[in-house]
C-alpha positions in Angstrom: 18.2 -27.5 -23.5 19.5 -25.4 -20.6 18.7 -21.7 -20.7 21.9 -19.7 -21.0 22.8 -17.6 -18.0 25.8 -15.6 -16.8 26.9 -18.6 -14.8 26.6 -21.4 -17.3 27.5 -19.6 -20.5 30.6 -17.4 -20.0 31.4 -17.6 -23.7 28.2 -15.7 -24.7 29.1 -12.4 -23.1 32.1 -10.2 -22.3 33.1 -8.9 -18.9 34.7 -5.5 -19.4 35.9 -2.3 -17.7 35.4 1.3 -18.7 36.4 4.6 -17.0 33.4 6.8 -16.1 34.0 10.0 -14.1 37.4 8.7 -13.2 36.0 5.4 -11.8 37.0 2.0 -12.9 33.6 0.7 -13.9 32.7 -3.0 -14.5 30.0 -4.0 -16.9 29.0 -7.0 -19.1 28.1 -6.8 -22.7 26.2 -9.3 -24.9 24.3 -9.2 -28.2 26.8 -6.9 -29.9 25.3 -7.5 -33.4 21.9 -6.2 -32.4 21.1 -2.6 -33.4 18.8 -1.8 -30.4 20.6 -1.3 -27.1 19.5 -1.5 -23.5 21.2 -0.9 -20.1 20.3 -2.9 -17.0 20.7 -0.8 -13.8 20.5 -2.8 -10.6 19.2 -1.8 -7.2 20.9 -1.7 -3.8 23.7 -3.9 -2.7 22.1 -4.9 0.7 25.5 -4.1 2.2 27.3 -6.9 0.4 27.9 -5.0 -2.8 25.5 -7.2 -4.7 26.3 -6.7 -8.3 25.0 -7.1 -11.8 24.9 -10.9 -11.5 21.4 -10.5 -9.9 20.3 -10.3 -13.6 22.0 -13.7 -14.3 19.0 -15.5 -16.0 17.8 -12.6 -18.2 20.9 -10.9 -19.7 21.6 -13.6 -22.4 17.9 -14.1 -23.4 17.5 -10.4 -23.8 20.7 -10.4 -25.9 19.0 -12.5 -28.5 17.2 -9.3 -29.6 19.1 -6.4 -28.0 22.7 -5.2 -27.5 22.7 -5.5 -23.7 24.8 -3.7 -21.2 24.6 -4.4 -17.4 26.6 -2.2 -15.1 28.1 -2.6 -11.6 27.3 0.7 -9.9 29.6 2.6 -7.6 30.4 0.5 -4.5 29.0 -2.7 -6.1 30.7 -5.8 -7.6 33.9 -4.9 -9.4 33.3 -1.2 -9.7 35.3 1.3 -7.6 33.7 2.7 -4.4 32.9 6.4 -4.5 35.8 8.8 -3.7 34.0 10.0 -0.6 33.0 6.8 1.1 30.1 8.6 2.8 28.5 8.5 -0.6 28.7 4.7 -0.7 25.0 4.0 -1.2 23.6 7.4 -2.1 21.3 7.2 -5.2 22.1 10.6 -6.6 25.8 9.8 -6.6 25.2 6.4 -8.2 22.9 8.0 -10.8 25.5 10.6 -11.8 28.0 7.8 -12.3 25.6 5.9 -14.6 25.2 9.1 -16.6 28.9 9.4 -16.9 29.1 5.7 -18.0 26.4 6.3 -20.7 28.3 9.3 -22.0 31.8 7.7 -21.8 30.5 4.7 -23.8 28.5 6.9 -26.3 25.3 5.0 -25.6 22.7 7.6 -25.5 19.8 7.6 -26.3 19.4 4.1 -24.9 16.7 2.1 -23.4 17.0 2.1 -19.6 15.8 -0.8 -17.4 16.1 -0.2 -13.6 14.9 -2.1 -10.6 14.3 -0.8 -7.0 16.9 1.9 -6.4 18.1 1.3 -9.9 14.5 2.3 -10.9 15.1 5.6 -9.0 18.4 6.0 -10.8 16.9 5.6 -14.3 14.0 7.8 -13.4 16.4 10.5 -12.2 18.3 10.2 -15.5 15.1 10.4 -17.5 14.1 13.6 -15.7 17.5 15.3 -15.7 18.9 14.0 -19.0 16.0 13.0 -21.3 18.4 13.2 -24.2 20.1 10.0 -23.0 16.9 7.9 -22.8 14.9 6.2 -25.5 12.4 4.2 -23.5 12.2 3.5 -19.7 11.3 0.3 -17.8 10.8 0.6 -14.0 10.8 -2.6 -12.0 9.2 -2.7 -8.5 10.9 0.5 -7.5 9.6 1.5 -4.1 12.3 4.2 -3.9 10.7 5.8 -6.9 7.1 5.3 -5.8 7.7 6.4 -2.2 6.1 3.3 -0.8 7.8 3.7 2.6 7.4 7.4 3.1 6.1 8.7 6.4 2.5 9.0 5.2 1.4 11.3 8.1 3.4 14.0 6.3 2.4 13.1 2.8 -1.4 13.6 2.6 -1.7 12.0 -0.9 0.4 8.9 0.0 -1.4 5.7 0.9 -2.2 5.2 4.5 -2.0 1.5 3.9 -0.3 -0.7 1.3 -1.0 -4.2 0.1 1.9 -6.5 0.9 1.6 -10.0 -0.3 -2.2 -10.0 -0.3 -2.6 -8.2 3.1 -3.2 -4.6 3.8 -0.7 -3.2 6.3 -0.3 0.2 7.9 2.7 2.2 6.7 4.3 4.3 9.3 7.7 6.0 9.5 8.9 4.2 6.4 8.8 0.7 7.9 7.5 -2.2 5.9 6.8 -5.7 7.4 9.8 -7.5 5.7 12.2 -5.0 7.3 11.6 -6.5 10.7 12.9 -9.9 9.5 16.2 -8.6 8.1 17.0 -5.2 9.6 17.8 -3.9 13.0 14.8 -2.0 14.5 14.4 1.5 13.1 17.2 1.0 10.6 18.0 -0.6 7.3 21.1 -2.2 8.8 21.1 -6.0 8.3 20.8 -8.2 11.3 23.9 -10.0 12.4 25.0 -12.9 10.2 22.9 -12.0 7.2 25.9 -10.5 5.3 28.8 -12.6 6.7 27.8 -16.2 6.1 26.6 -18.1 3.0 23.4 -19.2 4.8 22.8 -15.7 6.1 23.2 -14.2 2.6 20.8 -16.9 1.2 18.2 -15.9 3.8 18.7 -12.2 3.2 18.4 -12.5 -0.6 15.5 -14.9 -0.4 13.5 -12.2 1.3 13.2 -10.5 -2.1 12.3 -13.5 -4.2 9.2 -15.6 -4.5 10.8 -18.6 -6.3 13.4 -19.5 -3.6 15.0 -22.1 -5.9 16.4 -19.2 -8.0 18.8 -18.4 -5.1 21.2 -21.0 -6.4 24.3 -22.3 -4.7 26.4 -20.8 -7.5 24.8 -17.3 -7.0 25.2 -17.5 -3.2 28.9 -18.4 -3.6 29.2 -15.4 -6.0 27.5 -13.1 -3.4 29.6 -14.4 -0.6 32.8 -13.5 -2.5 31.7 -9.9 -2.9 30.4 -9.8 0.7 34.0 -10.4 1.8 35.1 -7.5 -0.4 32.4 -5.0 0.6 30.9 -5.9 4.0 33.4 -4.1 6.2 33.3 -0.9 4.1 29.5 -0.8 4.2 29.4 -1.5 7.9 32.0 1.2 8.6 30.1 3.9 6.6 26.5 2.7 6.8 26.5 0.6 9.9 25.4 1.2 13.5 27.1 4.6 13.8 25.4 5.8 10.7 21.9 4.7 11.9 22.6 6.2 15.4 22.6 9.5 13.6 20.1 8.9 10.8 16.4 8.4 11.0 14.3 6.5 8.5 12.7 9.8 7.5 16.2 11.4 6.9 17.1 8.3 4.9 14.0 8.8 2.7 15.2 12.3 1.8 18.0 10.8 -0.2 15.3 10.0 -2.8 14.4 13.7 -3.2 15.3 15.7 -6.3 15.4 19.5 -6.1 13.6 19.5 -2.7 10.8 17.0 -3.5 10.5 13.2 -3.5 11.2 11.9 -7.1 7.6 10.5 -7.2 6.5 14.2 -7.3 8.5 14.7 -10.4 7.6 11.7 -12.5 4.7 13.6 -14.2 7.5 15.4 -16.1 8.6 12.3 -17.9 8.0 12.4 -21.6 9.7 9.1 -22.4 7.5 6.0 -23.1 7.5 4.1 -19.8 6.7 0.5 -18.8 6.1 0.0 -15.0 6.5 -3.6 -13.9 5.5 -4.6 -10.4 5.2 -7.8 -8.3 1.9 -8.7 -6.7 3.7 -10.2 -3.8 6.3 -7.5 -3.5 7.6 -6.9 0.0 7.6 -3.2 -0.9 3.8 -3.3 -1.5 1.8 -3.5 -4.7 -0.4 -0.4 -4.4 2.5 2.1 -4.7 3.3 0.6 -8.1 -0.2 1.4 -9.3 0.0 4.9 -7.9 3.3 5.5 -9.6 2.0 4.2 -12.9 -1.0 6.7 -12.7 1.5 9.6 -12.3 3.6 8.9 -15.4 2.3 10.1 -18.8 2.3 7.6 -21.7 3.0 4.7 -19.3 1.9 1.1 -19.3 1.7 -1.3 -16.3 2.2 -5.0 -15.9 1.9 -6.8 -12.5 3.4 -10.3 -12.1 1.5 -12.7 -9.9 3.5 -15.0 -7.6 6.4 -12.6 -7.7 8.4 -10.6 -5.2 10.8 -7.6 -5.5 13.3 -9.5 -7.7 10.5 -10.4 -10.1 12.6 -11.2 -13.1 14.0 -14.1 -11.1 10.5 -15.4 -10.4 9.4 -15.2 -14.1 12.5 -14.9 -16.2 11.0 -16.0 -19.5 7.9 -13.9 -19.2 10.0 -10.9 -18.0 12.2 -11.2 -21.1 9.1 -11.5 -23.4 7.5 -8.5 -21.8 10.5 -6.2 -22.0 11.3 -7.4 -25.5 7.7 -6.6 -26.7 7.7 -3.2 -25.1 11.1 -2.0 -26.3 10.5 -3.4 -29.8 7.1 -2.0 -30.5 6.9 1.2 -32.4 
């Protein structure tokens, strides 16, 4: 029997819009009869506005036990861009919008599940608004762990990180995979990676171990949103942006009240599950370091998995999250 996904089972979920902080906000909802709720918060849009459909194989399996919400953040998918387009990608602005969504929908306290920058966002919410959070699940969130910080200026940050089984030197926020997909010294995608179907397939595959999960159907979906968002991203976070922004300045966007968020996670009092990928292109060691900093946390590392680890092991991911959020 085919596992239900957002692509093959449109009758099993609802695609809806809500108003949060004045923004038309898109989300999907499934498992409405279940008493326990969770919110899936995605990571960055890699300049194509990549939306909540990155969760395509896990939303409906999770909805067998939970009332699941998955949100398109500001500047992603079918949600509005920020009113100030200079804020298009900024994590704090996106986090405040997610807070507004939780409040507008009356969801708190709710279980928060966030990956990559989405992990930063749910961590920010947990620190700033613990009243809105029941349990926290962080997935391969280098932006929370500070895996690409300039380690020369952070004495307790790792001088090396393990990336797909190899120890590599971390310097100026540059990790090995970035050389494959970004222009030198930036996080601006190389030409063709956001404007063609094959370019998008290559770009997204950089984050996934199981390449077969980058299906034709998903690529077509991504291509549709690339046509919507690509020009806006390139106007406000393209060459001109990176001509005036260093990687170190870029990393400061992940600061909260003057320090990197990883230096605030010890304040978390919410039960937390850290999930990481052994083959993460962000490095595996920062995940372990992040776990050690968070009180009352547990850690699980998936083998043969990359940054989008739920795509590499959807069934095991659903089982793990279900176990953690269900246990007393």
